[in-house]
Backbone as a printed PyTorch tensor [residue, N CA C, xyz], in Angstrom:
tensor([[[ 11.7000,  35.6000,  -7.5260],
         [ 10.2660,  35.8910,  -7.5600],
         [  9.5970,  34.5660,  -7.8850]],

        [[ 10.1500,  33.5820,  -8.6490],
         [  9.6040,  32.4140,  -9.1100],
         [  9.6180,  31.2810,  -8.0310]],

        [[ 10.6690,  31.3680,  -6.9930],
         [ 10.6450,  30.2740,  -6.0590],
         [ 10.4300,  30.9520,  -4.6330]],

        [[ 10.0630,  30.1710,  -3.6580],
         [  9.7230,  30.5890,  -2.3940],
         [ 11.0450,  30.5920,  -1.5850]],

        [[ 11.3050,  31.5010,  -0.7010],
         [ 12.3230,  31.5400,   0.2510],
         [ 12.1060,  30.7020,   1.3930]],

        [[ 13.1490,  30.4790,   2.3130],
         [ 12.8870,  29.7640,   3.5640],
         [ 11.8990,  30.4230,   4.4170]],

        [[ 11.7340,  31.6520,   4.4520],
         [ 10.8650,  32.4870,   5.1790],
         [  9.3540,  32.0710,   4.8860]],

        [[  9.1880,  31.9790,   3.5190],
         [  7.7970,  31.6600,   3.1000],
         [  7.3760,  30.2480,   3.6100]],

        [[  8.3800,  29.2920,   3.4690],
         [  8.0260,  27.9790,   3.9070],
         [  7.9670,  27.8650,   5.4690]],

        [[  8.5570,  28.6470,   6.1990],
         [  8.4280,  28.6310,   7.6740],
         [  7.0120,  29.1980,   8.0620]],

        [[  6.6800,  30.2630,   7.4020],
         [  5.2910,  30.9070,   7.6400],
         [  4.2030,  29.9360,   7.3760]],

        [[  4.3820,  29.1730,   6.2350],
         [  3.3970,  28.0730,   5.9060],
         [  3.3180,  27.0630,   6.9320]],

        [[  4.4760,  26.6450,   7.3670],
         [  4.6480,  25.6010,   8.4870],
         [  3.9810,  26.0600,   9.7420]],

        [[  4.1390,  27.2970,  10.0410],
         [  3.5430,  27.8380,  11.2410],
         [  2.0760,  27.9140,  11.2890]],

        [[  1.6090,  28.2570,  10.0300],
         [  0.1840,  28.3070,   9.8260],
         [ -0.5420,  26.8220,  10.0010]],

        [[  0.2190,  25.9190,   9.3180],
         [ -0.2840,  24.5250,   9.3820],
         [ -0.3400,  23.9280,  10.8170]],

        [[  0.7820,  24.3060,  11.5020],
         [  0.7810,  23.8690,  13.0430],
         [ -0.3620,  24.4730,  13.7640]],

        [[ -0.5060,  25.7350,  13.5600],
         [ -1.5810,  26.4550,  14.2940],
         [ -2.9620,  25.9220,  13.9230]],

        [[ -3.3230,  25.5780,  12.6280],
         [ -4.5970,  24.9570,  12.1760],
         [ -4.7900,  23.7570,  12.7750]],

        [[ -3.8700,  22.7230,  12.5570],
         [ -3.9810,  21.3220,  12.9600],
         [ -3.6210,  21.0400,  14.2860]],

        [[ -2.6130,  21.7790,  14.7900],
         [ -2.1050,  21.2800,  16.1690],
         [ -0.8970,  20.1460,  15.8990]],

        [[ -0.0400,  20.1840,  16.9630],
         [  1.1080,  19.2270,  16.8980],
         [  0.6870,  17.8590,  16.8990]],

        [[ -0.2260,  17.6760,  18.0140],
         [ -0.7360,  16.2380,  18.1860],
         [ -1.4050,  15.6510,  17.0540]],

        [[ -2.2910,  16.2580,  16.3240],
         [ -2.9260,  15.7220,  15.1260],
         [ -1.7840,  15.6460,  14.0450]],

        [[ -0.8810,  16.4060,  13.8490],
         [  0.0490,  16.3010,  12.7670],
         [  0.9300,  14.9780,  13.1950]],

        [[  1.3160,  14.7710,  14.4650],
         [  2.0140,  13.6370,  14.8260],
         [  1.3040,  12.4580,  14.6030]],

        [[ -0.1310,  12.3410,  14.7890],
         [ -0.8780,  11.1920,  14.4810],
         [ -0.9280,  10.9000,  13.0120]],

        [[ -1.0580,  11.9160,  12.2800],
         [ -1.2180,  11.8000,  10.8020],
         [  0.1050,  11.2690,  10.1510]],

        [[  1.3190,  11.7130,  10.7500],
         [  2.6140,  11.2000,  10.4000],
         [  2.7400,   9.7250,  10.7490]],

        [[  2.2650,   9.2940,  11.9280],
         [  2.2950,   7.8870,  12.2840],
         [  1.4110,   6.9290,  11.4280]],

        [[  0.2950,   7.5250,  11.0050],
         [ -0.6120,   6.8580,  10.2230],
         [ -0.0640,   6.6690,   8.7090]],

        [[  0.6200,   7.6720,   8.2330],
         [  1.0970,   7.7520,   6.9890],
         [  2.4060,   6.7550,   7.0010]],

        [[  3.2000,   6.6720,   7.9460],
         [  4.2760,   5.8380,   8.0690],
         [  3.7350,   4.4230,   8.2060]],

        [[  2.7640,   4.0850,   8.9080],
         [  2.1940,   2.6910,   8.9320],
         [  1.5710,   2.1780,   7.6240]],

        [[  1.0570,   3.2140,   6.9570],
         [  0.5030,   2.8400,   5.5620],
         [  1.5980,   2.5130,   4.6600]],

        [[  2.6060,   3.2370,   4.7100],
         [  3.8160,   2.9350,   3.7960],
         [  4.3210,   1.5780,   4.1140]],

        [[  4.6410,   1.2940,   5.4330],
         [  5.2420,   0.0710,   5.7770],
         [  4.3070,  -1.0660,   5.4630]],

        [[  2.9950,  -0.8610,   5.6300],
         [  1.9850,  -1.9570,   5.0890],
         [  2.1370,  -2.1650,   3.5940]],

        [[  2.1990,  -1.1310,   2.8410],
         [  2.3120,  -1.2350,   1.4330],
         [  3.6440,  -2.0450,   1.0720]],

        [[  4.6700,  -1.6230,   1.6640],
         [  5.9730,  -2.3380,   1.3920],
         [  5.9130,  -3.8470,   1.7280]],

        [[  5.3350,  -4.0990,   2.8000],
         [  5.1810,  -5.4920,   3.1870],
         [  4.1800,  -6.2570,   2.2250]],

        [[  3.1840,  -5.6390,   1.7900],
         [  2.3790,  -6.1930,   0.8750],
         [  2.9830,  -6.4870,  -0.4680]],

        [[  3.8930,  -5.5680,  -0.9690],
         [  4.5820,  -5.6310,  -2.2180],
         [  5.5940,  -6.8760,  -2.0830]],

        [[  6.2290,  -7.0300,  -0.8590],
         [  7.2380,  -8.1490,  -0.7910],
         [  6.3920,  -9.4700,  -0.7380]],

        [[  5.2570,  -9.5090,  -0.1070],
         [  4.3800, -10.8050,  -0.1590],
         [  3.8860, -11.1660,  -1.6290]],

        [[  3.4690, -10.0650,  -2.2130],
         [  3.0890, -10.2840,  -3.6280],
         [  4.0500, -10.7430,  -4.5790]],

        [[  5.3690, -10.3050,  -4.4720],
         [  6.3920, -10.7410,  -5.2810],
         [  6.7210, -12.1540,  -5.0050]],

        [[  6.5440, -12.6980,  -3.8090],
         [  6.9550, -14.0490,  -3.3000],
         [  5.9800, -14.9880,  -3.9050]],

        [[  4.6970, -14.6320,  -3.9000],
         [  3.7070, -15.5570,  -4.3570],
         [  3.6260, -15.6450,  -5.8200]],

        [[  3.9580, -14.6470,  -6.5730],
         [  3.9460, -14.6920,  -8.0390],
         [  5.1910, -15.6010,  -8.4550]],

        [[  6.2950, -15.7010,  -7.5830],
         [  7.5010, -16.5840,  -7.9700],
         [  6.9970, -17.9390,  -7.7880]],

        [[  6.1790, -18.2310,  -6.8550],
         [  5.6780, -19.6520,  -6.5940],
         [  4.7470, -20.0730,  -7.7770]],

        [[  3.8650, -19.1330,  -8.2220],
         [  2.9950, -19.4350,  -9.3030],
         [  3.7570, -19.7350, -10.5750]],

        [[  4.8890, -19.0710, -10.8600],
         [  5.6470, -19.3900, -12.1690],
         [  6.1730, -20.7130, -12.1700]],

        [[  6.5830, -21.2530, -10.9190],
         [  7.0810, -22.6410, -11.0710],
         [  6.1230, -23.7570, -11.3970]],

        [[  4.8900, -23.5270, -11.0720],
         [  3.8220, -24.4770, -11.2750],
         [  3.4670, -24.5910, -12.8090]],

        [[  3.3870, -25.7240, -13.3030],
         [  3.0670, -25.9220, -14.8480],
         [  1.5750, -25.4190, -15.0050]],

        [[  1.1910, -24.9860, -16.2560],
         [ -0.1800, -24.4860, -16.4840],
         [ -1.1220, -25.5950, -16.3170]],

        [[ -2.2290, -25.2090, -15.6510],
         [ -3.3530, -26.1210, -15.4460],
         [ -3.1450, -26.7720, -13.9980]],

        [[ -2.0970, -26.5650, -13.3200],
         [ -1.9300, -27.1900, -11.9260],
         [ -2.0540, -26.0150, -10.9920]],

        [[ -2.4620, -26.3430,  -9.7650],
         [ -2.5630, -25.5010,  -8.5920],
         [ -1.2390, -25.4830,  -7.8630]],

        [[ -0.6890, -24.2330,  -7.5510],
         [  0.5770, -24.1370,  -6.8340],
         [  0.3080, -24.4200,  -5.3860]],

        [[  1.2780, -24.6030,  -4.6540],
         [  1.1510, -24.9030,  -3.0540],
         [  0.5600, -23.7490,  -2.4120]],

        [[  0.8380, -22.5420,  -2.8000],
         [  0.1480, -21.3390,  -2.1320],
         [ -1.3660, -21.4100,  -2.3370]],

        [[ -1.6470, -21.6160,  -3.6070],
         [ -3.1030, -21.6410,  -3.9070],
         [ -3.8370, -22.7960,  -3.1820]],

        [[ -3.1810, -24.0510,  -3.1540],
         [ -3.8370, -25.1580,  -2.4760],
         [ -4.0000, -25.0630,  -1.0450]],

        [[ -3.1030, -24.2710,  -0.4170],
         [ -3.1270, -24.0930,   1.0790],
         [ -4.2710, -23.1310,   1.4440]],

        [[ -4.6930, -22.3610,   0.4890],
         [ -5.6940, -21.3140,   0.8230],
         [ -7.0910, -21.9190,   0.3810]],

        [[ -7.7530, -22.6040,   1.2970],
         [ -9.0580, -23.2270,   1.0060],
         [-10.1360, -22.3260,   1.1050]],

        [[-10.0010, -21.0180,   1.6510],
         [-11.1570, -20.0180,   1.7350],
         [-11.3090, -19.4840,   0.3830]],

        [[-10.5440, -19.3880,  -0.5160],
         [-10.6150, -18.8180,  -1.7550],
         [-11.2100, -19.7790,  -2.8570]],

        [[-12.2550, -19.3180,  -3.4440],
         [-12.8750, -20.1940,  -4.5430],
         [-12.6540, -19.4510,  -5.8750]],

        [[-12.0510, -20.2010,  -6.8150],
         [-11.6710, -19.6330,  -8.1400],
         [-12.6830, -20.2330,  -9.1020]],

        [[-13.5110, -19.4620,  -9.6980],
         [-14.4430, -19.9430, -10.7750],
         [-14.3240, -19.1580, -11.9480]],

        [[-14.7990, -19.9330, -13.0420],
         [-14.8890, -19.0390, -14.3430],
         [-16.2730, -18.7820, -14.7300]],

        [[-16.5790, -17.5990, -14.8670],
         [-17.8750, -17.0500, -15.1880],
         [-18.1720, -17.2670, -16.6450]],

        [[-19.4150, -17.7650, -17.0410],
         [-19.7430, -17.8490, -18.3890],
         [-21.0600, -17.1470, -18.6600]],

        [[-21.0950, -16.5140, -19.8410],
         [-22.4020, -15.8160, -20.0950],
         [-23.3990, -16.6990, -20.8590]],

        [[-24.6760, -16.4400, -20.5580],
         [-25.6660, -17.0830, -21.3700],
         [-25.8270, -16.4650, -22.6710]],

        [[-26.0700, -17.3860, -23.6340],
         [-26.3020, -16.7720, -24.9610],
         [-27.7160, -16.7630, -25.2960]]])
């Protein structure tokens, strides 16, 4: 009584397919897979750039930061 049998899950799957349709479910699955792949690639790139930052001594700009001229890093100060 506490768990669903295979027949319950098959009925739920049939209802979901009838509501959304197979084409829309296929597109959502592809979008989800692309998002996961993009997340993994971003995590790999993030891990590599932090390794470069650790090698640079404090107060010096690493090669990765120097190569990116579009980024401006400033320190905000409050008026008293």
